[in-house]
N, C-alpha and C positions, 0 to 999 in steps of 0.2 A: 521604690528604688532599693536594691539590695546593697547592704554594706559590704565593702570589699575587705576581706580578711587577708592579712599579709602573712604568708607561711614563714615559719622560722628559718626554714632552709633558704628561702630567698633573701631574707634579711642578713643571714650569716654570709652567704656567698657575695651579695652586693657589698657588704662591709669589707670583706677580704679583698675583693676586686678593687675597691676604692683605695685601700691601704697600699696595694701593689702599685696602683697607678701613681699615688703620691710619691712612693719611693723611686719609681722610674723617672718621675719628673725631677726629683732632686739629683738623681744620677746624671741626667741629661743636662741639668743646670750646671753641674760641676764640670762636665765635659765641654759644653758648648757655650756656657754663659747665658743661656736663655732664661726668661723669667719663670717663676713658679707661682701657681695660683695662690698658695698661702701668703706669699709676699705681697701680691697685688691686693688681697683681702686685708692684710695687715695695714698697708698704706692707707686704705680707705677708712678702716676702723679707727686708726690713730687720729685721723682728721675729724672724726665724729666725737671722740672722747673729750669731755671738758678738760681744760688745761690743768686745773687744780687736781682733778682725779688722776690724770696721766702722770703728773709730777709725783703724787703720793705713791702710785703703783711703782713707778720707776725707782724711787728712792727706797722702797721696801724690798723690791725683788733684785735690784742691781743686775749682776751678770746673769741671773736666772730669768730675767724678763723675756729675752728673745727666745731661748729654747722653749720656755713654757708657752709662749705665744705660738710658736711653730707647732708644738704638740697639740695645743688646743684647737687651732685651725685645721690641722690634719684630722683630728677626731671629728670635727664638724663635717668635713668632706666624707669621712667614713660613714657618718650617720646618714648623710644625703645619699651616698652610694648604696647603703643598706636599704633605705626606703625604695630606691629605684629598683633594686634587686627583688625586694618583696613584692612590689607591684607587678614586675615581670612574671615572677613565679605564680602569683595569684591568677594572672591572665592566662598563663600556660595551662594551669589546672582547669580553668573554666573554658579552655579552648576558644579564646577570643581572638586568636590570630595575630597578636602583636609581636610575638617572639621573633618572627622573621624580619621585622623592621627594627628590632632593638639595636643591632650593631650599626646600621647606617644612620639611624637617628642619633645615637650617641656620638658617632664620629663627626657628623655634621655640626652637632651642638658644640663639641669641643673646638672644632675649627673656627666656628663663629667667635667663640670665646677668645681664641688665639689672636685673631686679627682685631678684635675689639681691645684686648688687653695690650697688644703690642705697643701702641704709641703711649700707653699709660705706664707701663712697667719696664720699658727698655726692651728692644727687640732682638737682642742677641749680641754675639761677640764682635760683630763688624762695626756697629755704630748705630746711633739712634735713627738716622735718616737713610740707612742702607737697605736696599732691596734684598741683598743677600741675607742681612740680619733678619728681615721679616720672614723670608722663606725658612730660615733656620728655626725660628720660633714656631712657624706653622707646622714644620715637620715634627718638632718636639711635642706639640700639642696633639698632632695626629697619632704619633706613637703612643702617647699616654691614653688617648681615647680608645685606640685599638686594644691596648692592654686591659683597660677596664671592661670594655664591652665583651671581648673574647673570654676573659676570665669569668665574667658573670654567666655568660651563656654556657660555657663548658662546665662550670661548677654546678649549675642547675641541672644540666644533663646528667652529671654524675649522681647528684643527690636525689633527683626525681626518678632515676632509673630503678626499675623494680628488679632486684637481684634474684637469681635462682640458686638455691643452696647447692653447693658442690660444683657449680658450673664454672667455666672459664670467665663468664660475665661477672660472677661474684668476685673472683680473684682479681680481675682487671679493675673492678670498682674499688676494691680495697687498696690496690696499688695507687690508683688515681687519688683517692682520699688521702693516703699517706703522703703522696707528692704535694698535694694542696696544703697539707698541714706543715710540711717542711718548708715550703715556699713562704707560707705565712710567718713562720718563726724567723726565717732569714730576713724577711721584710721588717719585722718588729725589731730585730737586732740592729739592722742598718739604721732605722729611724732613731733608735735609742743612742747608738754611737754617734750619729750625726748631731743629735741634741747635746750630748756631752761635749763634743768638740766645739759646738757653737758656744756653750757656756764657758769653756776654757779660753776660747778665742776672745770672749768679751771681758775676760779678767786680765787686767794689766799686771805686769810683773810687780811683786811687792817692793816697797820702798827699800832702797839699799841692796837690791838683789845683786849678788855676785861681786860685791865691793868689799875691800878691806875695811875693817872697823865699822862695817855696816853703813858707811856713808854712800849715798847715791853717786854713781859714777858721773863725772862731768859730762861725758858723752854717753848716751844710752846705747848699748848694743842693739843692733837691729832686731835680734831675737826677743829682746825685752821691750822694744818700742810698743807703746800702747796701740791698740787697733780698735776702732769704733766705726760702724757704719749702720745704715738702716736695714741692711740686707741679711737674709738668711744665707744666700749664696752670692758672694761678690762677683762682679763681672770678670770673665777671663778674656781680656781684650787681645785680639790678634792684630799684628801690625799689617797684615795683608789687607789692604783697603782702608786702613785707619787714616783719617785726616783730621786736622784741627781747622775748623771753620771759623773765620773771623768775619763778622758781618754786622749788619745793623746800621747805625749812624756813623758810617765810615766812608771815606772817599774811594778807597780801593779794597773792596771786599775780596777775599781770596782764601784758598785752602792751603794748608801746609802739611807735607808728609813728615813722618818721623825723622827721615834722613835730613830734611831741611831744618827741622827743629834742632837736631843734634849738631848741624853744621854751623849754627850761630855761635859767635864768641861766648864762651862759657865763663861763669864765675862760681865761686864756692861761698856759701854763707852758713854760719852756725846759728841755729834758731831753736828756741824752745817752743813746743806746741802743746797746748792744753785743751782738753775737751770741755765743753760747757757743762756737761753732766758730771764733771769731777766733783766729788764731795769734799768737804773740809778734811784734809789729811789723806785724800785719795791718791790713787796711782795712775790716773788717766792724764799724765803729763810726762813728756820725754823731750830729750834734746838730741838733735842730729845735725850732721853736716850735709847740706843740700847742694847739689850742682844743677845749675840752670842759667837763666838769663832774666833780666828785668822785664816784666810785663809791658812796661811803658815803651820799650824798644819795639815790640810787636805792634803796639797801638800807634806809634809814630809812623811805622811803615804803612799801616792801614790808613792813617790820616783821620783824626778825630773831628767830626763835624760839630757845629755849635748845637747847644741844647742837650747834651748828654747829661743824664742824671746818675744812672747806674751802669755798671758793667756786669752783665749776667754771664755766669759760667754754667754750662750744661755738661752732664756726665753720661757715660754709656749705660748707667743703671737708671736713667731718667731722673736722677737727682739734679737739683739746680739750686743756686744761691746767687747772691749779688753783693757787690761792694761798691761804695761811692767812687766816682771818677777820680777824686783826689787820692784815694787809697790805692787805686790801680796805677796811678802815676808815681807813687812813692818808689824811690830807687830800691828800697828793701823788699818790695813786693815782687816775687820772682816766680816764674814757671820752672818747675824742676823735673828732672828725669832720673836723677841718681840720689841715693841716700847712703851716706858713709862710703862713697866710692863705688857703689854697686848699683846697677839698674833697679829702679823701684820694683818691689815685689808686687804681686797681685793685690795683697791686702793693703799696701800703702799707695796704690793708685796708678800702677803701670798702665799706659806708658808716660802719662803726664799729669802733674797735679800743681796746685797753687799753694804758695806759702806767703801769708800776709802778716806783717808784724802787728802786734797789739790786740788782735781779736781771736776769739775762740776757734777751735779746730773745725767746727761745722762749716765755716766760711772758707776754709782752706781746701777747696773742692778737689776730689780725686777723680781719676778716670776721665779727664776732661776731653770732650769732643767738640765743644763749640764755645765761642766767646762772642757775645752780642752786646752792642752798645745801644742803650734805650733811653728815651726821654721821660720815663715813668719811674716811680718808686717801686721797683720790682720786689716782690716778696717770694722768698725761696721755699723749699720743701718744709723746713722746720719752722720758718716764720709763719707759714699758713697754719701751723699747728700750735702757735702760741709762744714760741721761743723768741728771744730778743733778736731784733734786726741789727742793732748797733753792735752788740756782742763784744763790748770792750772787756778785756781780761781784768778780773778783779784781783787786787793785790792779795797774794796768798803766802803762807809760810807753813812748813811741815816739819815735824820731828821724825827723823828716820832712825835714830839711835839715841837712847835705848828704846826697845819695843814695849808695848803695854804689858804690864804684869811681870816684866823682868825683875830679877832679884839683884839688888845693888849692894855691894859690901860697904858697910859704914866706915868712914875715914879714908877710903881709897879714892884715888883720882878717877873720876868717871867722865867719859866724853859724852856730851850731848851735842847732836849735830843734825843737820837737815838741809833743806833747800828753801829758798824764797824766790818769788817770781811776781813780776808786775807788768808783763807784756813788754812794750817798747819804752816804758817809763823808767826802767831800771829799779834797783834797790839801793837805798842810801843807809839803811839801819835795820838791825834785827835785835830784839831784846828777848831774854829768856827769864822765866820765873820758875822757881823750884818749890813754891809754896801756894800754887793755885792762882797766882796773879796778884798777890799782895805786894811783893817786892820784885823789882825787875833788875836784870843785869845785862849789860851790853855784850853781845856776841861778837866773835871775830868773823869778818867777811873775807872770803877768797875773791880775788879779782875775777870777774866773769870772762869767759872766752870772747864774748862779743856783747854789745849793748842790748842784744835781743835774746839773751839766755838767762836762765835761772842763776842765782848766786848760792854757792854753798856756804854755810855758816857753822861755826863750832863754839862750844862753851865748855870749859873744864870745871867740874863740880866735885866737891868733897862732901858727901852727905854725912850728917851727924845724927845721932840717935837711931832709932829703928821705927819701922812702920811705913804706912803708905805715904807717898809724896805725889802731888799732882804737878807735872811739868807742863808749862804753857809757853807758846812762842807767838810773837807778833812782829810785823815788819812795817817799814815805811818805804813808799816808792821814791823814785828819784827826785820828785818834786817836794818831798817832805810830808806827804799826806799819809796818815796812819792807816793801816789795815782796819777794815770794819770789824768791830766786835759783835755786831748784830748777827745772830745765827739765822741764816736764811737758806732755804733749799736751792738746789741748782736751777730749777725752773722758776722764772723764765730768763734771768739775767746772769746766772752763775752763782755758785754757793759762796756765802760769806760766813765769817766767824773765826774763832781762834782754835787752833789744833791743841788738844790736850792728851797727855799720856800719863797714866798712873803706874808708878813703879813701887816696888817694895824694898825698903832698906832693911838689911839684916846684918847681924854681926859678921865680921869678915871671916870668922872661923866656919860659919855656915855655908859660905860660898866656895871656899878652898877645898 
């Protein structure tokens, strides 16, 4: 049995073709909201990674985790594409007749992948159960397959063609190779810029951004509101054909259009939202004014049948999570369609999302397409991967001003300030230490906008002497329970520990 040697030309062309196909897939995902193969692979791989390892990687990489995952999985596809191109080139050289079947085999393979992946990764902008969405995904995968197959075949024809010096064939080959090189460079540029945007999107606005005296604004501007999702490309939901399906253990299952949702009596509620992956002192926490209506009103219309344990929420990106029935019936649990007086943006869950008091953001599902009442303890996307199902917000406090390594003038009045949050339990007390936690001083608390928001706190300090000072803050919730001093990572129940900032006290003349 002869060993099959893979020509370098085939490996090169196959890798380039796979890169172009991946970029086309990302472009179509942005345009149509269709799933991308790297996302589907990432969803499966995250489920296989041990919880502790996943938590360690997430804590180490932070906002770089998602773009690095995208680039890594794309490189894996490039390697697979390169091997396929190498095999094709080898068979062409050996005249084994497979080249004529390469395009149809590739297209059929990708179409099979499309319809296998569709129910697993979200099937497009129309909705999870929409036939139109399935066709959109099928077309996107077909286009991607054609790009890969055609680029591979054409590229091999160029590289395997024997040029004749000085002939038109030689010049045409040179122009084709130049075009292939430019196309590859453009694809790499697009992928790089996409990864950079993904990293920036995963970065929340710094504490105190845009605020006087570096205090965090009471209401977070929408442009600074933190954004976190599992996706490389968030779904672009079209209202054409979108419906909210309410079903399961209800007496009157039905679907609601967006117009019917907006026609219900509306209410406004100011709530702070925090991501469970927020580290101590982190910025994945924001406060906004939401417009919508209580979820319990919709459930009352549907008629809750006996035996319901969880209310499951499904999203157009195939994300799902659940909340207990009593949480769903809480008057502060609302379905919302506006943030700060404007329709939800794509990143914040247009057209409809959930806001639930007292629990982390992963259960405040975005891009909702379905609400199902079940008699089982349903585990959602992140719970299947080891994160908390209860997801109760841990009491937190953060120093927003001064920043770490700021130079403070000795003897001058210095404002120390930040925010504290404890979900729906409120904040009753905040203490500040300027000596690393040996002596504590009570901070001043601003009245919160609502019982569901963070509290801004301040403390005025006149530092004496010079040198480094460790500032520490701790909070008590509304029930008088102190913030945990134990330093724990975000996975699986949310980070705990006290936020510390080191500043440098210098003579006043050195600052002026």
